[in-house]
C-alpha positions in Angstrom: -203.3 24.7 11.4 -205.8 25.9 13.9 -205.2 29.7 14.5 -205.8 31.7 17.9 -207.2 35.0 18.7 -204.5 37.4 19.4 -204.5 41.1 20.3 -202.3 42.9 18.7 -201.7 47.0 18.8 -202.5 48.7 15.8 -201.8 52.3 16.6 -201.1 54.6 19.6 -201.2 58.4 20.6 -200.1 60.8 23.2 -200.8 64.0 24.4 -197.8 66.4 25.9 -199.6 69.4 27.3 -197.9 73.0 26.5 -196.6 74.1 29.5 -193.5 73.3 30.8 -192.5 73.4 34.9 -189.2 73.8 35.5 -187.6 72.9 39.2 -186.7 76.9 39.1 -190.8 77.1 39.4 -190.6 76.0 43.0 -188.2 77.8 44.7 -190.2 80.6 46.1 -192.8 78.1 47.4 -193.3 77.1 51.0 -193.0 73.8 51.6 -193.8 71.9 55.1 -193.7 68.3 56.3 -196.7 65.9 57.1 -197.0 67.6 60.9 -197.0 71.3 59.2 -193.6 71.6 60.3 -191.7 73.9 57.4 -188.3 73.0 56.1 -185.4 74.7 57.6 -183.8 73.4 54.5 -183.6 75.7 51.6 -185.3 75.5 48.5 -182.8 75.4 46.7 -181.4 72.5 49.1 -185.1 70.5 48.5 -185.4 70.9 45.3 -182.0 69.6 44.1 -182.4 66.7 46.1 -185.6 65.9 44.6 -184.1 66.3 41.3 -181.0 64.0 42.2 -183.3 60.9 43.5 -185.9 61.1 40.7 -183.9 62.9 37.7 -187.1 64.9 37.1 -186.0 68.6 36.1 -189.0 69.2 34.2 -192.4 68.7 34.1 -195.7 68.9 32.1 -199.1 70.6 33.3 -202.6 71.7 31.4 -203.7 74.4 30.7 -206.3 76.5 32.9 -209.3 75.2 30.6 -208.3 71.5 29.8 -209.6 68.8 32.0 -208.6 64.7 31.8 -211.1 63.9 29.6 -210.0 66.6 27.1 -206.7 65.4 26.7 -207.9 62.0 26.6 -209.6 62.9 23.6 -206.2 64.4 22.1 -204.6 61.1 22.6 -207.7 58.8 21.1 -207.7 61.1 18.1 -203.8 60.7 17.5 -204.2 56.6 18.3 -206.9 56.5 15.4 -205.3 59.1 12.8 -202.0 56.6 13.6 -204.0 53.4 12.9 -206.3 54.1 10.7 -209.4 52.7 12.4 -213.0 53.5 11.4 -213.8 55.2 14.7 -217.5 53.8 14.4 -216.1 49.9 14.2 -214.6 50.5 18.0 -216.1 47.9 20.5 -214.5 49.6 23.7 -213.5 52.7 24.7 -212.1 52.1 28.4 -210.4 55.2 30.1 -208.2 54.6 32.9 -207.9 57.9 35.7 -208.3 58.3 39.2 -209.4 61.8 39.6 -212.2 62.8 36.7 -212.4 65.7 35.4 -210.8 68.3 37.8 -211.2 71.9 36.8 -208.5 74.8 37.8 -211.4 76.6 39.7 -213.2 74.4 42.1 -211.0 71.8 42.4 -213.3 69.1 42.3 -213.0 65.5 40.4 -216.1 65.7 38.4 -217.1 61.6 37.0 -220.7 62.0 36.0 -220.8 61.1 33.2 -217.8 58.6 33.1 -214.9 60.1 31.1 -215.2 57.5 28.4 -218.5 58.5 27.7 -217.4 61.8 27.3 -214.8 61.1 24.8 -216.8 58.8 23.2 -219.2 61.8 22.7 -216.0 64.2 21.8 -215.5 61.6 18.9 -219.0 62.0 17.4 -219.4 58.0 17.7 -222.9 56.9 17.2 -222.6 53.1 17.5 -224.0 52.0 20.9 -222.2 48.9 20.6 -219.2 50.6 21.4 -219.2 50.1 25.1 -217.5 52.6 26.9 -216.1 52.7 30.5 -214.3 54.0 33.3 -211.2 52.3 35.4 -209.9 53.6 38.4 -207.0 51.9 39.4 -203.8 53.8 40.5 -201.1 54.3 38.1 -201.3 50.7 36.8 -204.6 51.1 35.5 -204.4 52.0 31.8 -202.1 48.7 31.7 -205.1 46.9 33.6 -207.3 48.4 30.6 -205.0 46.9 28.2 -205.4 43.4 30.2 -209.2 43.6 30.3 -209.2 44.6 26.7 -207.3 41.3 25.7 -209.8 39.2 27.5 -212.5 41.0 25.5 -210.7 40.5 21.7 -209.9 36.6 23.2 -213.5 36.0 23.9 -214.0 36.5 20.4 -217.0 38.8 21.1 -214.7 42.5 20.5 -212.8 43.3 17.6 -210.9 46.3 18.3 -210.7 48.4 21.5 -209.3 51.8 22.1 -207.3 51.9 25.9 -206.7 55.5 27.2 -204.8 56.7 30.4 -205.4 60.4 30.9 -205.0 62.0 34.8 -204.1 66.0 35.8 -201.7 65.4 38.8 -201.5 69.0 39.0 -205.1 69.7 40.0 -204.7 67.5 42.6 -201.1 67.3 44.6 -200.8 70.2 47.5 -198.4 73.0 46.6 -196.9 72.8 50.0 -195.4 69.4 50.2 -192.2 68.3 48.1 -193.7 65.5 46.2 -196.0 67.7 44.3 -192.7 68.3 42.1 -193.2 64.7 41.3 -196.9 64.7 39.8 -197.5 65.6 36.1 -200.1 65.9 33.1 -200.6 63.5 30.2 -202.5 61.4 28.3 -202.0 58.3 26.3 -203.6 55.8 24.2 -203.6 52.3 22.3 -205.1 50.9 19.8 -205.8 46.7 20.6 -207.2 44.7 17.0 -208.0 41.0 17.6 -206.4 38.6 14.3 -205.7 35.0 14.0 -201.9 34.2 14.4 -200.1 30.6 14.0 -198.1 31.6 16.6 -198.6 33.8 19.6 -198.0 37.5 19.2 -199.2 40.6 21.0 -200.4 40.4 24.1 -198.6 36.9 25.3 -199.4 37.0 29.1 -200.1 39.1 32.1 -199.7 39.0 35.8 -201.4 41.5 38.3 -202.1 41.7 42.3 -203.6 43.9 44.9 -201.7 44.1 48.1 -204.6 46.1 49.8 -204.5 44.1 53.4 -201.1 46.1 54.6 -200.7 48.8 52.1 -203.9 50.5 50.9 -202.8 53.8 52.2 -199.3 54.5 51.1 -201.0 56.1 48.9 -204.1 58.4 49.6 -206.2 61.6 49.8 -205.4 64.1 52.6 -205.1 67.7 53.8 -202.4 70.4 52.6 -199.5 70.1 54.4 -199.5 74.0 54.7 -201.1 75.0 58.2 -202.4 78.1 56.4 -204.7 76.1 53.9 -207.7 76.5 55.1 -210.3 75.3 52.4 -210.3 72.0 53.2 -209.4 70.5 49.9 -207.9 67.3 49.9 -204.7 66.5 48.0 -202.9 63.4 46.9 -200.5 61.9 49.6 -197.8 59.5 49.6 -195.4 57.8 52.0 -192.3 57.6 49.4 -190.1 55.8 51.9 -192.5 52.7 52.3 -193.7 53.0 48.9 -190.0 52.8 47.2 -189.1 49.4 49.8 -192.6 47.7 48.7 -192.0 48.6 44.8 -188.4 47.2 45.0 -189.2 44.0 46.6 -193.0 43.0 45.0 -192.3 44.7 41.3 -190.0 42.6 40.3 -191.8 39.6 41.4 -194.7 40.6 39.1 -192.2 40.9 36.2 -191.2 37.7 36.6 -194.4 35.5 37.2 -195.8 37.5 33.7 -192.7 36.4 31.7 -192.7 32.7 33.4 -196.7 32.6 32.2 -195.5 33.8 28.8 -192.8 31.5 28.6 -190.2 34.1 28.0 -186.9 34.5 29.5 -185.0 37.5 30.7 -182.6 37.2 27.5 -185.5 37.5 24.9 -186.6 40.7 26.6 -185.6 43.6 23.9 -187.5 46.5 26.3 -188.5 47.2 29.1 -191.2 49.9 30.2 -192.1 50.7 33.6 -194.1 53.5 34.8 -192.3 56.7 35.5 -192.2 57.6 39.0 -189.1 58.2 40.3 -185.7 57.3 38.1 -183.7 55.9 41.1 -186.8 53.3 41.5 -187.2 52.4 38.5 -183.3 51.7 38.2 -183.8 49.7 41.6 -187.0 47.3 40.1 -185.1 46.8 37.2 -181.7 45.6 38.9 -184.0 43.4 41.3 -185.7 42.4 37.8 -182.4 40.7 36.4 -180.9 39.6 40.3 -184.2 37.4 40.8 -183.9 36.1 37.1 -180.4 34.6 37.9 -178.0 38.0 38.5 -178.0 38.7 34.9 -176.1 41.8 33.3 -178.6 43.9 32.3 -177.9 45.1 28.6 -177.9 49.1 27.5 -180.5 50.6 26.4 -183.3 48.3 27.7 -185.1 50.4 30.0 -186.0 54.3 28.3 -186.7 57.0 30.8 -188.6 60.2 29.8 -189.1 61.0 33.9 -186.4 63.7 33.7 -188.7 65.9 31.1 -192.3 64.6 31.7 -192.5 63.9 35.2 -195.1 61.1 36.6 -198.2 61.7 35.0 -199.6 58.5 36.3 -201.7 56.4 34.1 -200.6 58.2 31.3 -196.7 57.1 31.3 -196.7 53.6 30.2 -199.1 54.8 27.0 -196.7 57.8 26.2 -194.1 55.9 26.6 -195.2 53.1 23.7 -196.4 56.0 21.3 -192.7 57.5 21.5 -191.1 53.9 21.3 -193.8 53.3 18.1 -193.3 56.7 16.7 -189.3 55.8 17.0 -189.2 59.4 19.1 -187.2 57.1 21.7 -183.0 58.0 21.0 -181.8 54.5 20.8 -185.1 52.6 20.8 -186.9 51.3 18.4 -190.0 48.2 17.4 -189.2 45.5 15.5 -191.0 42.3 14.2 -190.4 39.8 17.0 -189.4 42.5 20.5 -190.2 41.0 23.5 -191.6 44.4 25.4 -192.3 44.0 29.5 -194.6 46.7 30.8 -195.0 47.3 34.6 -196.4 49.3 37.4 -197.0 50.1 40.3 -199.5 52.7 42.6 -202.2 53.0 44.9 -204.1 50.5 46.3 -201.5 49.0 46.6 -201.7 47.6 42.8 -199.0 46.2 40.7 -199.2 44.7 36.9 -197.1 43.6 34.3 -197.5 42.3 30.9 -195.4 40.6 28.2 -196.1 41.7 24.7 -194.7 40.3 21.5 -194.0 42.6 18.4 -195.8 41.0 15.3 
């Protein structure tokens, strides 16, 4: 019997920054709308409404002396330790991020050398055949890295790939914008290994789309909402309501497409890991996924949520979720052989992707 090449996860790691920022830390901030007008509502009302919508009560920020490549390294080291893989045997090191290394003192993005090259250097890897490159793809960047790595492994040209997602959104969020309360920092990583198997395991299928024609600027960079901020720095800006409508309509279609390509029904799915951006948004996406799959009843404990205490760490949210699931750190959730896990993410671009994984 011929055996096909399959890509399976053999190790995971993540890094949660030590600084815990509670909602109370935003009570003394002056918030303005995008026209520079200060909100008449009290900060208590603003903070409470955001928590009601997103469920976020706490998020993590990096220390002043840390940058994205530093925490990417920590996640990578944890994944290597988890897998027992010799780092010199890696064929690819892919780092998903969007803003490079942003330092606390000047808030400028540093992209050269690439973060992947920095991580490889800090890992002490001498092998020149370990190809290191960056992947900016919005919040779905880490999942897109997994998709690309899967192609490399299935081609037979590679055997091991380290895929990292790391971001320090606290460095590029406008403190005078209410949306700043959503953002967080973090890093996560996974190692994919090519194996031969008589039946499909690991990554079964994926789907991706980029809706740039009408939706490219729903996430963008812009000046501070505060008319008193004159430093010229650019901050992450979001059209939250439009993004919500787009995501609820479109993400379920991409999830459905990936399931159909994998020949897996929604009834066979054991866990759904969705990018943690907004609790109500994720819940709405989940309802629509099941609705377009035939009004199926949503099982209990199908979608673990960490956003309440970790916030939205962009490309780090999915690999962090996977790492917590891998190491049995999510109450009520376990990875068992033959479980089907669906990953999905949406972010700047606008980009959406979904991946179906069968646990070996």
